[in-house]
Chimera marker file (.cmm) of the C-alpha trace (Angstrom):
<marker_set name="trace">
<marker id="1" x="-0.009" y="-0.075" z="-0.128" r="1" g="1" b="0" radius="0.5"/>
<marker id="2" x="1.371" y="3.216" z="-0.995" r="1" g="1" b="0" radius="0.5"/>
<marker id="3" x="1.203" y="6.151" z="1.359" r="1" g="1" b="0" radius="0.5"/>
<marker id="4" x="0.191" y="9.608" z="0.124" r="1" g="1" b="0" radius="0.5"/>
<marker id="5" x="2.273" y="12.359" z="1.224" r="1" g="1" b="0" radius="0.5"/>
<marker id="6" x="0.954" y="16.034" z="1.488" r="1" g="1" b="0" radius="0.5"/>
<marker id="7" x="3.208" y="19.153" z="1.297" r="1" g="1" b="0" radius="0.5"/>
<marker id="8" x="1.026" y="21.081" z="3.711" r="1" g="1" b="0" radius="0.5"/>
<marker id="9" x="3.982" y="21.191" z="6.282" r="1" g="1" b="0" radius="0.5"/>
<marker id="10" x="6.607" y="22.334" z="3.674" r="1" g="1" b="0" radius="0.5"/>
<marker id="11" x="6.902" y="25.909" z="3.370" r="1" g="1" b="0" radius="0.5"/>
<marker id="12" x="8.762" y="25.611" z="0.163" r="1" g="1" b="0" radius="0.5"/>
<marker id="13" x="5.510" y="24.122" z="-1.532" r="1" g="1" b="0" radius="0.5"/>
<marker id="14" x="3.210" y="26.868" z="-0.407" r="1" g="1" b="0" radius="0.5"/>
<marker id="15" x="1.232" y="24.872" z="2.261" r="1" g="1" b="0" radius="0.5"/>
<marker id="16" x="-0.754" y="26.664" z="4.908" r="1" g="1" b="0" radius="0.5"/>
<marker id="17" x="1.597" y="25.944" z="7.854" r="1" g="1" b="0" radius="0.5"/>
<marker id="18" x="4.444" y="27.343" z="5.715" r="1" g="1" b="0" radius="0.5"/>
<marker id="19" x="2.733" y="30.329" z="5.221" r="1" g="1" b="0" radius="0.5"/>
<marker id="20" x="2.145" y="30.840" z="8.935" r="1" g="1" b="0" radius="0.5"/>
<marker id="21" x="5.553" y="30.337" z="9.733" r="1" g="1" b="0" radius="0.5"/>
<marker id="22" x="6.781" y="32.850" z="7.203" r="1" g="1" b="0" radius="0.5"/>
<marker id="23" x="4.342" y="35.362" z="8.540" r="1" g="1" b="0" radius="0.5"/>
<marker id="24" x="5.656" y="34.638" z="12.062" r="1" g="1" b="0" radius="0.5"/>
<marker id="25" x="9.267" y="35.027" z="10.761" r="1" g="1" b="0" radius="0.5"/>
<marker id="26" x="8.407" y="38.163" z="9.121" r="1" g="1" b="0" radius="0.5"/>
<marker id="27" x="6.859" y="39.727" z="12.454" r="1" g="1" b="0" radius="0.5"/>
<marker id="28" x="9.913" y="38.624" z="14.286" r="1" g="1" b="0" radius="0.5"/>
<marker id="29" x="12.290" y="40.185" z="11.876" r="1" g="1" b="0" radius="0.5"/>
<marker id="30" x="10.143" y="43.458" z="11.818" r="1" g="1" b="0" radius="0.5"/>
<marker id="31" x="10.088" y="43.538" z="15.609" r="1" g="1" b="0" radius="0.5"/>
<marker id="32" x="14.005" y="43.095" z="15.841" r="1" g="1" b="0" radius="0.5"/>
<marker id="33" x="14.484" y="45.740" z="13.021" r="1" g="1" b="0" radius="0.5"/>
<marker id="34" x="12.396" y="48.185" z="14.993" r="1" g="1" b="0" radius="0.5"/>
<marker id="35" x="14.435" y="47.509" z="18.241" r="1" g="1" b="0" radius="0.5"/>
<marker id="36" x="17.671" y="48.145" z="16.159" r="1" g="1" b="0" radius="0.5"/>
<marker id="37" x="16.167" y="51.417" z="14.794" r="1" g="1" b="0" radius="0.5"/>
<marker id="38" x="15.240" y="52.534" z="18.246" r="1" g="1" b="0" radius="0.5"/>
<marker id="39" x="18.865" y="51.783" z="19.461" r="1" g="1" b="0" radius="0.5"/>
<marker id="40" x="20.648" y="53.390" z="16.889" r="1" g="1" b="0" radius="0.5"/>
<marker id="41" x="18.258" y="56.196" z="17.395" r="1" g="1" b="0" radius="0.5"/>
<marker id="42" x="19.224" y="56.633" z="20.952" r="1" g="1" b="0" radius="0.5"/>
<marker id="43" x="22.900" y="56.254" z="20.222" r="1" g="1" b="0" radius="0.5"/>
<marker id="44" x="22.649" y="58.829" z="17.548" r="1" g="1" b="0" radius="0.5"/>
<marker id="45" x="21.134" y="61.304" z="19.898" r="1" g="1" b="0" radius="0.5"/>
<marker id="46" x="23.717" y="60.579" z="22.687" r="1" g="1" b="0" radius="0.5"/>
<marker id="47" x="26.582" y="61.138" z="20.037" r="1" g="1" b="0" radius="0.5"/>
<marker id="48" x="24.964" y="64.419" z="19.148" r="1" g="1" b="0" radius="0.5"/>
<marker id="49" x="24.810" y="65.431" z="22.486" r="1" g="1" b="0" radius="0.5"/>
<marker id="50" x="28.522" y="64.602" z="23.184" r="1" g="1" b="0" radius="0.5"/>
<marker id="51" x="29.612" y="66.306" z="20.195" r="1" g="1" b="0" radius="0.5"/>
<marker id="52" x="27.819" y="69.493" z="21.203" r="1" g="1" b="0" radius="0.5"/>
<marker id="53" x="29.368" y="69.232" z="24.779" r="1" g="1" b="0" radius="0.5"/>
<marker id="54" x="32.778" y="68.910" z="23.104" r="1" g="1" b="0" radius="0.5"/>
<marker id="55" x="32.379" y="71.926" z="20.976" r="1" g="1" b="0" radius="0.5"/>
<marker id="56" x="31.227" y="73.996" z="24.032" r="1" g="1" b="0" radius="0.5"/>
<marker id="57" x="34.433" y="72.968" z="26.138" r="1" g="1" b="0" radius="0.5"/>
<marker id="58" x="36.503" y="73.545" z="23.233" r="1" g="1" b="0" radius="0.5"/>
<marker id="59" x="35.021" y="76.975" z="22.565" r="1" g="1" b="0" radius="0.5"/>
<marker id="60" x="35.709" y="78.090" z="26.333" r="1" g="1" b="0" radius="0.5"/>
<marker id="61" x="39.257" y="76.788" z="25.922" r="1" g="1" b="0" radius="0.5"/>
<marker id="62" x="38.861" y="75.060" z="29.261" r="1" g="1" b="0" radius="0.5"/>
<marker id="63" x="41.094" y="72.270" z="28.436" r="1" g="1" b="0" radius="0.5"/>
<marker id="64" x="41.536" y="70.958" z="31.919" r="1" g="1" b="0" radius="0.5"/>
<marker id="65" x="37.775" y="70.394" z="32.071" r="1" g="1" b="0" radius="0.5"/>
<marker id="66" x="37.910" y="69.149" z="28.632" r="1" g="1" b="0" radius="0.5"/>
<marker id="67" x="40.439" y="66.377" z="29.654" r="1" g="1" b="0" radius="0.5"/>
<marker id="68" x="38.339" y="65.610" z="32.923" r="1" g="1" b="0" radius="0.5"/>
<marker id="69" x="35.037" y="64.875" z="30.838" r="1" g="1" b="0" radius="0.5"/>
<marker id="70" x="36.923" y="62.897" z="28.205" r="1" g="1" b="0" radius="0.5"/>
<link id1="1" id2="2" r="1" g="1" b="0" radius="0.2"/>
<link id1="2" id2="3" r="1" g="1" b="0" radius="0.2"/>
<link id1="3" id2="4" r="1" g="1" b="0" radius="0.2"/>
<link id1="4" id2="5" r="1" g="1" b="0" radius="0.2"/>
<link id1="5" id2="6" r="1" g="1" b="0" radius="0.2"/>
<link id1="6" id2="7" r="1" g="1" b="0" radius="0.2"/>
<link id1="7" id2="8" r="1" g="1" b="0" radius="0.2"/>
<link id1="8" id2="9" r="1" g="1" b="0" radius="0.2"/>
<link id1="9" id2="10" r="1" g="1" b="0" radius="0.2"/>
<link id1="10" id2="11" r="1" g="1" b="0" radius="0.2"/>
<link id1="11" id2="12" r="1" g="1" b="0" radius="0.2"/>
<link id1="12" id2="13" r="1" g="1" b="0" radius="0.2"/>
<link id1="13" id2="14" r="1" g="1" b="0" radius="0.2"/>
<link id1="14" id2="15" r="1" g="1" b="0" radius="0.2"/>
<link id1="15" id2="16" r="1" g="1" b="0" radius="0.2"/>
<link id1="16" id2="17" r="1" g="1" b="0" radius="0.2"/>
<link id1="17" id2="18" r="1" g="1" b="0" radius="0.2"/>
<link id1="18" id2="19" r="1" g="1" b="0" radius="0.2"/>
<link id1="19" id2="20" r="1" g="1" b="0" radius="0.2"/>
<link id1="20" id2="21" r="1" g="1" b="0" radius="0.2"/>
<link id1="21" id2="22" r="1" g="1" b="0" radius="0.2"/>
<link id1="22" id2="23" r="1" g="1" b="0" radius="0.2"/>
<link id1="23" id2="24" r="1" g="1" b="0" radius="0.2"/>
<link id1="24" id2="25" r="1" g="1" b="0" radius="0.2"/>
<link id1="25" id2="26" r="1" g="1" b="0" radius="0.2"/>
<link id1="26" id2="27" r="1" g="1" b="0" radius="0.2"/>
<link id1="27" id2="28" r="1" g="1" b="0" radius="0.2"/>
<link id1="28" id2="29" r="1" g="1" b="0" radius="0.2"/>
<link id1="29" id2="30" r="1" g="1" b="0" radius="0.2"/>
<link id1="30" id2="31" r="1" g="1" b="0" radius="0.2"/>
<link id1="31" id2="32" r="1" g="1" b="0" radius="0.2"/>
<link id1="32" id2="33" r="1" g="1" b="0" radius="0.2"/>
<link id1="33" id2="34" r="1" g="1" b="0" radius="0.2"/>
<link id1="34" id2="35" r="1" g="1" b="0" radius="0.2"/>
<link id1="35" id2="36" r="1" g="1" b="0" radius="0.2"/>
<link id1="36" id2="37" r="1" g="1" b="0" radius="0.2"/>
<link id1="37" id2="38" r="1" g="1" b="0" radius="0.2"/>
<link id1="38" id2="39" r="1" g="1" b="0" radius="0.2"/>
<link id1="39" id2="40" r="1" g="1" b="0" radius="0.2"/>
<link id1="40" id2="41" r="1" g="1" b="0" radius="0.2"/>
<link id1="41" id2="42" r="1" g="1" b="0" radius="0.2"/>
<link id1="42" id2="43" r="1" g="1" b="0" radius="0.2"/>
<link id1="43" id2="44" r="1" g="1" b="0" radius="0.2"/>
<link id1="44" id2="45" r="1" g="1" b="0" radius="0.2"/>
<link id1="45" id2="46" r="1" g="1" b="0" radius="0.2"/>
<link id1="46" id2="47" r="1" g="1" b="0" radius="0.2"/>
<link id1="47" id2="48" r="1" g="1" b="0" radius="0.2"/>
<link id1="48" id2="49" r="1" g="1" b="0" radius="0.2"/>
<link id1="49" id2="50" r="1" g="1" b="0" radius="0.2"/>
<link id1="50" id2="51" r="1" g="1" b="0" radius="0.2"/>
<link id1="51" id2="52" r="1" g="1" b="0" radius="0.2"/>
<link id1="52" id2="53" r="1" g="1" b="0" radius="0.2"/>
<link id1="53" id2="54" r="1" g="1" b="0" radius="0.2"/>
<link id1="54" id2="55" r="1" g="1" b="0" radius="0.2"/>
<link id1="55" id2="56" r="1" g="1" b="0" radius="0.2"/>
<link id1="56" id2="57" r="1" g="1" b="0" radius="0.2"/>
<link id1="57" id2="58" r="1" g="1" b="0" radius="0.2"/>
<link id1="58" id2="59" r="1" g="1" b="0" radius="0.2"/>
<link id1="59" id2="60" r="1" g="1" b="0" radius="0.2"/>
<link id1="60" id2="61" r="1" g="1" b="0" radius="0.2"/>
<link id1="61" id2="62" r="1" g="1" b="0" radius="0.2"/>
<link id1="62" id2="63" r="1" g="1" b="0" radius="0.2"/>
<link id1="63" id2="64" r="1" g="1" b="0" radius="0.2"/>
<link id1="64" id2="65" r="1" g="1" b="0" radius="0.2"/>
<link id1="65" id2="66" r="1" g="1" b="0" radius="0.2"/>
<link id1="66" id2="67" r="1" g="1" b="0" radius="0.2"/>
<link id1="67" id2="68" r="1" g="1" b="0" radius="0.2"/>
<link id1="68" id2="69" r="1" g="1" b="0" radius="0.2"/>
<link id1="69" id2="70" r="1" g="1" b="0" radius="0.2"/>
</marker_set>
């Protein structure tokens, strides 16, 4: 007796379960990308703040305070 094999579980064959798995994966990737974008925004903001502070210290020519903060 030959057994019949269905490709419902194989995402490469376009089965329903595979499509659900692909959607889940896309949601996870989208979530991680949002986290990375948020982290990058925070780091960029902090870097901008540091650059402003460096410019302030350089403009006052207070090199002793500049060294302490660095």
